[in-house]
Each structure stands twice: as C-alpha cells, then as structure tokens.
ZAMARGU-4260 file (C-alpha; in steps of 0.2 Angstrom, whole numbers, plus 5000, padded with zeros to 4 digits):
<rodrens>
0) 4878/5025/5287 | 4867/5012/5295 | 4874/4996/5289 | 4857/4987/5291 | 4847/5000/5281
5) 4859/4999/5267 | 4859/4980/5267 | 4840/4979/5268 | 4837/4992/5254 | 4849/4982/5242
10) 4841/4965/5246 | 4824/4973/5243 | 4829/4978/5226 | 4835/4961/5221 | 4819/4953/5228
15) 4809/4965/5217 | 4819/4960/5202 | 4817/4942/5205 | 4807/4934/5191 | 4802/4916/5189
20) 4816/4916/5175 | 4829/4924/5185 | 4836/4942/5190 | 4830/4956/5179 | 4843/4970/5176
25) 4831/4983/5182 | 4814/4983/5190 | 4809/4998/5178 | 4802/4995/5160 | 4817/5005/5152
30) 4824/5000/5135 | 4829/4982/5137 | 4833/4981/5155 | 4818/4969/5160 | 4827/4954/5153
35) 4838/4940/5160 | 4855/4946/5156 | 4871/4935/5157 | 4883/4947/5165 | 4870/4956/5176
40) 4862/4940/5181 | 4878/4932/5186 | 4884/4947/5196 | 4868/4948/5205 | 4870/4929/5208
45) 4887/4931/5216 | 4879/4944/5228 | 4866/4932/5232 | 4879/4919/5236 | 4889/4931/5247
50) 4873/4936/5256 | 4868/4918/5260 | 4849/4923/5256 | 4842/4907/5250 | 4828/4914/5240
55) 4840/4925/5230 | 4851/4910/5228 | 4836/4901/5220 | 4834/4916/5208 | 4852/4914/5204
60) 4849/4896/5199 | 4834/4901/5188 | 4845/4914/5180 | 4858/4901/5175 | 4845/4888/5169
65) 4836/4901/5158 | 4853/4906/5150 | 4858/4888/5149 | 4842/4883/5140 | 4846/4895/5126
70) 4864/4892/5122 | 4867/4890/5104 | 4873/4874/5096 | 4889/4882/5093 | 4892/4888/5111
75) 4885/4906/5111 | 4878/4910/5128 | 4864/4923/5126 | 4867/4941/5130 | 4849/4942/5137
80) 4833/4933/5136 | 4816/4942/5135 | 4805/4937/5150 | 4789/4941/5140 | 4791/4931/5124
85) 4807/4922/5128 | 4816/4930/5113 | 4834/4928/5114 | 4848/4940/5110 | 4866/4936/5107
90) 4871/4954/5105 | 4866/4970/5097 | 4878/4979/5086 | 4890/4965/5089 | 4890/4948/5097
95) 4895/4947/5115 | 4912/4939/5120 | 4910/4940/5139 | 4893/4931/5141 | 4900/4913/5140
100) 4914/4916/5153 | 4902/4925/5165 | 4889/4910/5164 | 4903/4897/5167 | 4910/4907/5182
105) 4892/4909/5189 | 4888/4890/5186 | 4905/4885/5194 | 4903/4896/5209 | 4885/4892/5212
110) 4889/4873/5212 | 4904/4876/5224 | 4895/4887/5236 | 4878/4877/5236 | 4886/4859/5234
115) 4873/4856/5220 | 4884/4849/5206 | 4870/4842/5196 | 4868/4858/5186 | 4886/4857/5181
120) 4883/4839/5175 | 4868/4844/5166 | 4877/4856/5155 | 4894/4847/5152 | 4892/4847/5134
125) 4887/4865/5133 | 4903/4869/5144 | 4914/4861/5131 | 4905/4870/5117 | 4908/4887/5125
130) 4927/4883/5128 | 4928/4877/5110 | 4920/4893/5103 | 4932/4904/5113 | 4947/4894/5106
135) 4940/4898/5088 | 4939/4916/5093 | 4958/4916/5096 | 4960/4916/5077 | 4979/4916/5078
140) 4981/4903/5091 | 4990/4915/5103 | 4980/4912/5118 | 4970/4928/5117 | 4952/4930/5110
145) 4949/4944/5098 | 4934/4955/5103 | 4924/4966/5091 | 4919/4984/5095 | 4904/4984/5106
150) 4908/4965/5110 | 4906/4965/5129 | 4899/4975/5144 | 4907/4991/5139 | 4897/4990/5123
155) 4896/5009/5119 | 4915/5012/5123 | 4930/5012/5111 | 4939/4996/5116 | 4941/4982/5103
160) 4954/4969/5098 | 4963/4960/5112 | 4952/4967/5127 | 4960/4963/5144 | 4943/4961/5153
165) 4938/4947/5141 | 4954/4938/5143 | 4953/4938/5162 | 4935/4931/5162 | 4941/4918/5150
170) 4955/4913/5162 | 4943/4912/5177 | 4930/4901/5167 | 4944/4889/5162 | 4951/4888/5179
175) 4935/4885/5188 | 4927/4873/5176 | 4944/4864/5174 | 4945/4862/5193 | 4927/4855/5195
180) 4926/4844/5180 | 4945/4838/5182 | 4950/4844/5165 | 4968/4846/5165 | 4968/4853/5147
185) 4957/4867/5153 | 4968/4870/5167 | 4983/4870/5156 | 4974/4882/5144 | 4971/4894/5159
190) 4989/4895/5163 | 4993/4899/5144 | 4980/4913/5145 | 4988/4919/5161 | 5005/4920/5153
195) 4998/4929/5138 | 4990/4942/5149 | 5007/4945/5157 | 5016/4946/5140 | 5004/4958/5132
200) 4996/4969/5145 | 5009/4972/5158 | 5018/4988/5153 | 5034/4984/5161 | 5051/4983/5153
205) 5053/4965/5159 | 5040/4960/5146 | 5045/4973/5133 | 5050/4960/5119 | 5036/4948/5122
210) 5018/4947/5116 | 5008/4948/5100 | 5013/4966/5096 | 5030/4970/5105 | 5034/4985/5094
215) 5018/4994/5099 | 5021/4989/5117 | 5039/4996/5116 | 5033/5012/5108 | 5019/5014/5122
220) 5032/5011/5136 | 5044/5024/5128 | 5030/5037/5127 | 5022/5035/5144 | 5033/5025/5154
225) 5030/5009/5164 | 5013/5007/5173 | 5007/4996/5187 | 4990/4992/5180 | 4986/4981/5165
230) 4982/4990/5149 | 4964/4990/5143 | 4966/4983/5125 | 4977/4983/5110 | 4974/4978/5091
235) 4985/4978/5076 | 4986/4997/5075 | 4993/4998/5093 | 4988/4999/5111 | 4972/5007/5118
240) 4981/5013/5134 | 4966/5016/5145 | 4964/5010/5163 | 4950/4998/5165 | 4945/4997/5183
245) 4934/4981/5181 | 4947/4972/5171 | 4961/4975/5183 | 4950/4972/5198 | 4945/4955/5191
250) 4963/4951/5187 | 4967/4954/5206 | 4953/4944/5212 | 4957/4929/5201 | 4975/4930/5206
255) 4983/4934/5190 | 4988/4952/5192 | 5007/4955/5192 | 5006/4970/5203 | 4990/4971/5213
260) 4996/4983/5227 | 5004/4994/5214 | 4988/4995/5204 | 4977/4999/5218 | 4989/5012/5225
265) 4990/5020/5208 | 4971/5021/5207 | 4970/5029/5225 | 4983/5042/5220 | 4976/5046/5203
270) 4957/5042/5203 | 4952/5043/5221 | 4941/5032/5231 | 4927/5027/5219 | 4936/5024/5202
275) 4928/5028/5185 | 4925/5013/5174 | 4938/5019/5162 | 4951/5032/5163 | 4957/5045/5156
280) 4941/5053/5150 | 4939/5054/5131 | 4936/5073/5127 | 4931/5079/5110 | 4949/5083/5105
285) 4954/5065/5107 | 4953/5055/5090 | 4944/5041/5099 | 4929/5053/5103 | 4923/5051/5085
290) 4922/5032/5087 | 4914/5035/5104 | 4900/5046/5098 | 4895/5035/5084 | 4894/5019/5094
295) 4876/5018/5102 | 4859/5011/5098 | 4847/5021/5109 | 4855/5037/5113 | 4872/5044/5115
300) 4877/5042/5134 | 4896/5044/5133 | 4898/5062/5136 | 4914/5066/5146 | 4913/5060/5164
305) 4897/5050/5160 | 4893/5031/5157 | 4908/5022/5151 | 4918/5038/5148 | 4923/5042/5165
310) 4907/5038/5174 | 4907/5030/5191 | 4898/5013/5192 | 4893/5005/5209 | 4895/4988/5201
315) 4913/4991/5195 | 4917/4999/5212 | 4910/4983/5221 | 4924/4973/5212 | 4937/4986/5215
320) 4933/4986/5234 | 4934/4967/5234 | 4952/4969/5226 | 4956/4982/5239 | 4950/4970/5253
325) 4960/4955/5248 | 4976/4965/5243 | 4977/4979/5255 | 4964/4976/5269 | 4948/4979/5278
330) 4950/4997/5281 | 4952/5002/5263 | 4938/4991/5257 | 4926/4998/5270 | 4930/5016/5264
335) 4925/5011/5246 | 4909/5002/5253 | 4904/5018/5261 | 4906/5028/5245 | 4896/5015/5236
340) 4882/5016/5248 | 4882/5035/5247 | 4880/5034/5228 | 4866/5020/5229 | 4856/5030/5242
345) 4854/5046/5231 | 4836/5050/5227 | 4830/5039/5242 | 4840/5023/5237 | 4837/5024/5218
350) 4852/5012/5215 | 4856/5021/5199 | 4867/5012/5186 | 4881/5025/5185 | 4886/5043/5191
355) 4894/5058/5183 | 4912/5057/5187 | 4914/5074/5194 | 4897/5079/5201 | 4892/5061/5206
360) 4875/5065/5200 | 4865/5050/5193 | 4867/5048/5174 | 4860/5030/5171 | 4845/5019/5173
365) 4837/5019/5191 | 4833/5003/5200 | 4848/4994/5193 | 4851/4978/5201 | 4869/4976/5199
370) 4872/4993/5208 | 4864/4984/5223 | 4874/4968/5219 | 4891/4978/5219 | 4886/4984/5237
375) 4880/4968/5243 | 4895/4958/5236 | 4908/4969/5245 | 4898/4971/5261 | 4895/4953/5264
380) 4913/4948/5259 | 4919/4960/5273 | 4906/4954/5286 | 4904/4935/5281 | 4918/4930/5269
385) 4917/4926/5251 | 4929/4923/5237 | 4929/4920/5218 | 4944/4908/5217 | 4952/4898/5230
</rodrens>
C-alpha cells in the first residue's frame, strides 16, 4: 500500500477533527463523539508529536488546556468536554479512572518533545491533586487503584476491580511527572506500583504466593497454567483472566512487562496479526455475558467478535505494533502497520472505530480520530522515531 497516501489520509482526518478546543473524537455528529475526550485527545496528540506536524501539535496543546481548565478541585480530569456548551462530563454510568493518567502522560510528553515546560508549571497544583486522588482510590493502600465497572476506555466491557490497564497508566503518569518535576516520592511510588503489577498480574509460579489475592491467583494458575501475558483484572471474587491487548502493550512500552517477547509471541500464535481488544470472546453461555449485555447507555454493541468483545481496533493495534517494534523489530511492526492501514482504508478511508473480529467488517463509528492516530503513531515511530519512555 502506498505509504504516502495512507499517511495523508490519516493526517487529513486529524486536521478535519482539529477544533479550537482540541481534537474531536470523530468528525461526525454521532452520540457524544464531537467532544474533547481525555484518552482520545491524548492518543491523537501522541500521533501529532510522532508526526512532527506543528499544526496538529498545537491542537494537542489546546486539548490539554481544555481538559486542564476543567479539572475538579479534587483532581478529577474530565472524561470529555462538550465543544458547543462547554459542558463537562467526568463519566457516564461510572466515573473514569484512566483520564487523569492519560492527561498527565500527554502533558509530560508534550513538554518533553516540544521543550515547552510552561504548561507543566501552570498545572503543578493540579498534577499533585490528581496523584492524591489516585492514592485515595487505592482504598487498602496496596499500590493498586480500584476501578468500578465502566470505569475506563472499555466502558461497556466486564472488567472491574483491580484493572491492569489503569495500573499501567498510573505507573507511567507517576514516572513521567516525577522525572520532569523531580519528585522522588512520585518516582518511588511508580516503583511500588510496578512491583504490585508483577505480584498481582503475572501468572507465573514465581509470584504464586504474592499479591493481594494469592489464593485466587493460585487457583487460576492451577486451572489454566502459567501465561506470558499480564491478566486483565481481578477483584475480591477472583481473577478475570482475559487477555487485554492495550494493557499488555502499554506495559511493554513503559518497560514494566516481565515477559514482552513471550507475550507478543503468544499473541501472534493465538490471535494473529491484528489482535482483538480483549480475548477470548465472551459468548452467551459464559456467565460474564449477562454482565456484558446489561452494560451500555445507547445500544448494545458487544455481540461476540464486536466492539470490546473480540472486536479489532486500529487504535489498540497501533500500540500493539509499537510494542512489537521495540521488542521484536521493524519487520514485525511493519506487518501490523499494513494490517491497520488495510482496516482504515475500508469504505474509501472511513477510519472506522472498530472491526468485527472474524469478518473484519466495520462495526463502530466512522471517521474516528484515534483510528487514524493508531496508524500514524506506529508509522512515524518506524520512519522517524518516537518513544513513550526513555
């Protein structure tokens, strides 16, 4: 596929979605996508940094400022801000546990790559409040935050409790802000979170007696054996032993995954080139399906092999490709990039949100900016160089 055409189409969508307040989640007036979202906006911003396109980097700055302007007195970063009336949402059916970390990661990487540290200085008090709020969300002071159902990007999925993805993001936010603001206490906390991730999510007999819920972990290892990937989540009633592609990819990229090559090889063997957001697929005979089919606001989208339930997301695979690039090499990453471009170009470069896990037909919202961002982030990391953590 022509690299320049794919690059131009992705950049064109991000430019169409550039608003005076930041990046929109989609250029189409669908549901609540025409808003400035924390996670969508930061991921688009990372793609802007990787591309070196100055106008898009400026949109990223506006995204960070819009979100920063509406941080609550307690440290809650908005889930999204309405561009028409500036209405602020901190979540829907539940509050969002990942927005603060994404905003801190975006703020840090924007400052590092542009050299503009004034934005960090302006938000120093907010940064401290966000970290304090995350500390409060630990509840038991055991270095892992407790996340409600519908509490992060997979807001219509089944994960809740101690969700891997949210811990990884928190580690990165502590590490990056600790480095920039020279806060040893945040760097020390990051290391404590890292150790807690090893102790609780790595299904390896080395760690069988450690963690918050060792009995549940031991039972899981006895039932299904050791695994090279980090388990998606657990709660007081046991583990949710799903594979979380984004959580594992981010753990690799932020250099805290205990077995990156083993995890990636497992994905290649069991899931193929483009990985689903979560695996295995939850079918109607699975007890979790009842929870899945009741958890939505607008319409039920998690049919088997769709949306979070085994659907394939270009955004997720952008990070999976980055993990592949840094852990296994350029050839493997380029293969994933070609698959992402093949998905994004469907229906004349529709850039759909996600795709059916078996047919690869679009099953989400068109003109989705983080689908373009996943492609750009991987492409420009390969061609120009980019990194999330030194």
